[in-house]
C-alpha positions, 0 to 999 in steps of 0.5 A, a space after each residue: 074512846 080512850 079510857 082516862 084514869 080515875 082520881 087516885 089511879 096512878 099511870 106509869 110510863 115505861 121506857 125501853 132502852 136504846 139497845 142500839 148503843 152497846 156502850 150503855 150495856 157496858 156502863 156499871 155503877 163504877 163508871 159513875 162513882 168517881 163523878 160523885 160530887 162533881 158537875 157534869 153536863 146533860 145535853 137535852 134533847 132540844 140541843 141545850 146543855 144543863 149543868 148537873 151535880 152527881 148526887 149519888 150512885 146507889 147499887 140496887 142488887 135486890 132488883 137484879 134478875 135472878 135468871 140473868 147471867 152472873 156477869 151482867 151488871 147489877 142495877 143501879 140508880 144515879 141521882 142528879 140535881 140541876 144547877 139552874 132552873 129548868 123546865 126539862 121533865 124526861 127523855 133521852 140525853 147525852 151525859 158528859 161526865 168529867 174525864 169520861 166518854 160521852 154517853 149517848 141515849 141515856 133516859 133521864 127522869 125528873 124526880 119530885 122534890 120530897 123534902 128538898 128545895 121545891 124550887 130545884 130540879 132533881 133527876 135520875 138515871 136507872 140502869 137495869 
């Protein structure tokens, strides 16, 4: 018998990054920063393309593992806004940034609108 969360209990989903893609290990905030305010394309798991705007790139130095080597990148979050309606919620995608190499196997998560247009679709990519 599976336990079910009771009302008010939060359920978290964790995603382990695809370690078979060494390119993702080399990406840092500076890779995305020039694309802020520009359109890019997400290749969704179903094969469709979703145009998104790169809203922001935020470094989260306070979340750095204190035991990590100095040369390891700082954690950062990229926020995106879809330019058309979509039912996509989350999953591994490819990102085509302007004048950059395609990044494969990037896990994209949908965000709640929280004060923004509720009809919009907002996403984030977390790199730790």
